[in-house]
C-alpha positions as CSV (number, residue, x, y, z in Angstrom):
1,M,-3.1,3.3,-21.8
2,K,-2.0,4.5,-18.4
3,T,-4.1,7.7,-18.9
4,K,-7.2,5.6,-19.6
5,L,-6.5,3.4,-16.6
6,L,-6.1,6.4,-14.3
7,A,-9.3,7.9,-15.6
8,L,-11.3,4.7,-14.8
9,C,-9.7,4.5,-11.4
10,A,-10.8,8.1,-10.6
11,S,-14.3,7.6,-12.1
12,Y,-15.1,4.6,-9.8
13,D,-13.5,5.8,-6.6
14,R,-10.4,3.6,-6.6
15,G,-12.5,0.5,-6.9
16,F,-14.8,1.2,-3.9
17,G,-17.6,2.2,-6.2
18,A,-16.8,0.0,-9.2
19,S,-19.4,-1.9,-11.2
20,P,-18.5,-5.4,-12.6
21,R,-18.1,-3.8,-16.0
22,A,-15.6,-1.2,-14.7
23,R,-13.6,-3.9,-12.9
24,S,-13.4,-5.9,-16.1
25,E,-12.2,-2.8,-18.0
26,V,-9.5,-2.1,-15.5
27,E,-8.5,-5.7,-15.3
28,A,-8.0,-5.7,-19.1
29,L,-5.9,-2.6,-19.0
30,V,-3.8,-4.0,-16.2
31,K,-3.2,-7.2,-18.2
32,E,-2.0,-5.2,-21.2
33,L,0.3,-3.1,-19.0
34,E,1.8,-6.3,-17.4
35,L,2.8,-7.5,-20.9
36,M,4.8,-4.3,-21.3
37,N,6.3,-4.4,-17.8
38,P,9.7,-2.5,-17.9
39,K,10.7,-4.4,-14.8
40,S,9.7,-7.9,-15.6
41,S,12.5,-9.1,-13.3
42,D,14.6,-7.6,-10.5
43,A,11.9,-5.2,-9.3
44,N,12.7,-6.3,-5.8
45,V,16.5,-5.5,-6.0
46,G,17.7,-3.6,-2.9
47,I,14.4,-3.9,-1.0
48,D,16.2,-5.6,1.9
49,S,18.2,-2.5,2.7
50,K,19.0,1.1,1.8
51,L,21.9,0.2,-0.4
52,V,22.1,-2.5,-3.1
53,V,24.9,-5.1,-2.7
54,G,27.6,-4.3,-5.2
55,G,27.8,-0.5,-4.6
56,E,24.8,0.7,-6.4
57,S,23.1,3.9,-5.2
58,E,19.9,4.2,-3.3
59,Q,18.2,5.6,-6.5
60,E,18.7,2.2,-8.1
61,I,16.2,0.5,-5.7
62,P,13.2,0.2,-8.1
63,L,10.5,0.1,-5.4
64,K,11.9,2.9,-3.3
65,G,9.5,5.8,-2.9
66,I,6.0,6.7,-1.7
67,W,3.1,5.1,-3.6
68,R,-0.5,6.3,-3.4
69,M,-3.2,3.7,-4.2
70,V,-5.6,4.6,-7.1
71,W,-7.2,1.3,-7.5
72,T,-7.7,-2.1,-5.8
73,T,-9.6,-5.3,-6.1
74,A,-8.5,-6.5,-2.7
75,L,-11.5,-7.4,-0.5
76,D,-9.7,-6.7,2.7
77,V,-9.3,-3.0,1.6
78,L,-12.7,-2.7,-0.2
79,N,-14.5,-3.9,2.9
80,L,-13.2,-0.8,4.8
81,A,-15.8,1.3,2.9
82,A,-18.6,-0.8,4.6
83,S,-18.0,0.8,8.0
84,P,-20.9,3.0,9.1
85,I,-18.5,5.1,11.2
86,A,-15.6,6.0,9.0
87,T,-14.7,6.0,5.3
88,P,-11.2,5.4,3.9
89,G,-9.4,8.5,2.6
90,A,-5.9,8.4,1.1
91,I,-4.1,5.0,1.1
92,Y,-0.3,4.8,0.7
93,Q,2.5,2.3,0.7
94,D,5.6,4.1,2.0
95,I,8.8,2.4,0.9
96,S,10.9,5.5,1.2
97,N,13.1,3.9,3.8
98,P,13.6,0.2,2.8
99,P,13.5,-2.4,4.2
100,L,10.6,-0.8,6.0
101,A,7.3,-0.8,4.0
102,I,4.5,1.1,5.8
103,N,0.9,0.7,4.7
104,I,-1.0,3.9,5.5
105,I,-4.7,4.4,5.6
106,D,-6.4,7.7,6.5
107,F,-9.9,7.4,8.0
108,I,-12.5,10.2,7.8
109,P,-15.7,10.2,9.9
110,R,-18.8,9.6,7.7
111,F,-20.7,12.5,9.3
112,Q,-18.0,14.9,7.9
113,S,-19.3,14.5,4.4
114,L,-22.6,16.1,5.6
115,L,-20.9,19.3,6.7
116,P,-20.4,22.3,4.5
117,T,-16.9,22.5,2.9
118,S,-16.3,25.7,4.8
119,A,-16.6,23.9,8.1
120,S,-13.4,23.8,10.2
121,T,-14.5,20.8,12.3
122,T,-12.7,18.2,10.3
123,S,-11.3,15.0,11.8
124,L,-8.8,12.4,10.5
125,V,-7.3,9.3,12.0
126,R,-4.3,7.6,10.3
127,A,-3.6,3.9,10.6
128,E,0.0,2.8,9.9
129,V,0.9,-0.9,9.5
130,Q,4.6,-1.4,9.6
131,T,6.1,-4.3,7.7
132,R,9.7,-5.3,6.9
133,A,10.3,-6.2,3.3
134,S,12.6,-8.9,2.0
135,R,13.6,-10.1,-1.4
136,R,12.4,-13.6,-2.4
137,K,14.7,-13.8,-5.4
138,N,14.4,-17.5,-6.0
139,Y,10.8,-17.2,-7.2
140,S,10.6,-14.6,-9.9
141,N,12.8,-11.7,-8.8
142,N,9.7,-9.7,-8.5
143,R,8.3,-11.2,-5.2
144,V,8.6,-9.2,-2.0
145,G,8.2,-10.9,1.3
146,L,6.6,-8.9,4.2
147,T,7.0,-9.5,7.9
148,F,4.3,-7.6,9.9
149,E,5.8,-5.7,12.8
150,S,3.3,-3.3,14.3
151,V,0.1,-1.3,13.8
152,K,-0.4,2.3,14.9
153,L,-3.4,4.6,15.1
154,I,-2.6,8.3,15.0
155,P,-5.2,11.1,15.6
156,I,-4.1,13.7,13.1
157,E,-7.1,16.0,13.6
158,I,-10.1,15.9,15.9
159,L,-12.9,18.4,15.1
160,G,-10.5,20.9,13.7
161,F,-8.0,20.5,16.5
162,K,-4.6,19.0,15.9
163,P,-3.8,17.3,19.3
164,P,-0.2,17.1,20.4
165,D,1.2,13.6,21.3
166,S,1.2,14.6,24.9
167,F,-2.5,15.2,24.8
168,L,-3.6,12.2,22.7
169,P,-0.6,9.9,22.0
170,P,-0.8,7.3,19.1
171,F,-2.1,3.9,20.0
172,K,0.4,1.2,18.9
173,I,0.5,-2.6,19.0
174,D,3.7,-4.6,18.3
175,F,3.1,-8.0,16.8
176,P,5.0,-10.7,18.6
177,T,5.1,-12.8,15.4
178,S,7.6,-10.2,14.1
179,L,10.2,-12.0,16.2
180,I,9.6,-15.2,14.2
181,D,11.1,-15.7,10.8
182,V,8.2,-17.4,9.1
183,E,10.2,-18.2,6.0
184,K,12.5,-20.4,8.0
185,L,9.9,-22.5,9.9
186,P,10.0,-26.2,9.3
187,G,7.8,-27.3,6.4
188,V,7.3,-23.8,5.1
189,D,8.2,-23.0,1.5
190,P,10.2,-19.8,1.9
191,E,9.1,-18.5,-1.5
192,N,5.4,-18.9,-0.7
193,A,5.4,-18.2,3.0
194,P,2.5,-16.0,4.2
195,G,2.9,-12.2,3.6
196,F,4.1,-11.2,0.2
197,F,3.2,-9.4,-3.0
198,D,4.4,-9.8,-6.6
199,V,5.3,-6.8,-8.7
200,T,3.5,-7.2,-12.0
201,Y,4.2,-3.7,-13.4
202,L,6.7,-1.0,-12.4
203,D,7.9,2.2,-14.1
204,E,9.0,5.6,-12.9
205,D,5.6,6.7,-11.8
206,M,3.2,3.6,-11.6
207,L,3.3,0.4,-9.6
208,I,1.0,-2.6,-9.9
209,I,1.2,-5.4,-7.4
210,K,-0.7,-8.5,-6.7
211,Q,-0.9,-9.6,-3.0
212,N,-1.2,-13.1,-1.8
213,A,-4.2,-14.2,0.4
214,P,-6.7,-12.8,0.4
215,G,-5.6,-11.7,-3.0
216,G,-6.3,-8.7,-5.2
217,Y,-4.5,-6.1,-7.3
218,F,-3.3,-2.7,-6.2
219,V,-2.5,0.1,-8.7
220,S,-0.5,3.0,-7.3
221,I,1.2,6.1,-8.5
222,K,4.4,7.7,-7.2
223,V,4.0,10.8,-5.1
224,D,6.3,13.2,-3.3
225,N,4.9,12.7,0.2
226,C,2.1,11.2,2.2
227,D,1.3,14.2,4.3
228,P,-2.4,14.1,5.6
């Protein structure tokens, strides 16, 4: 079933080029997998820190690792492909150092696709959105809260040239709201406070999550690194 799901994801460009029929097929497979979820509870154990309370090792943090997106129905991500300037490349969720969860999106100039594959004038800019994860254990033991801390744009390669930080440093914005604990604000339900996702399927090499507003599923596979 996972093999069929991954084949569909690849055939329709991770959802960016999906037809309504393809989306329905993927959704049906996701629903079947969710019924067989090996981690139907406690998927968020240890996400708050590097070590799990009670003495368990880092390896026992289920979500720990680097996850590369292979499918999404989230409009906020799918809309990235509408840009006339750049197209999204690889997309990751880096949870290798919990409680930090870093969303990574590589952007490639659209004109680059018109160049021959032998051309060395490649360009790539990486966006990193840093969040701090928390365990919302009173809801389903599979909900992970996210506090957005910063966004950073990093020029990885410009026309075949890899600029040093001293020449073209990353552009970074820190969010002032990261100083506010949204979950503890008066009148806010801590389990449904803005910024979270639910783990609907998790095994040793596949992760499926559903984000809150604006909604949408993400299917990811575990990888060794997120090098550009």
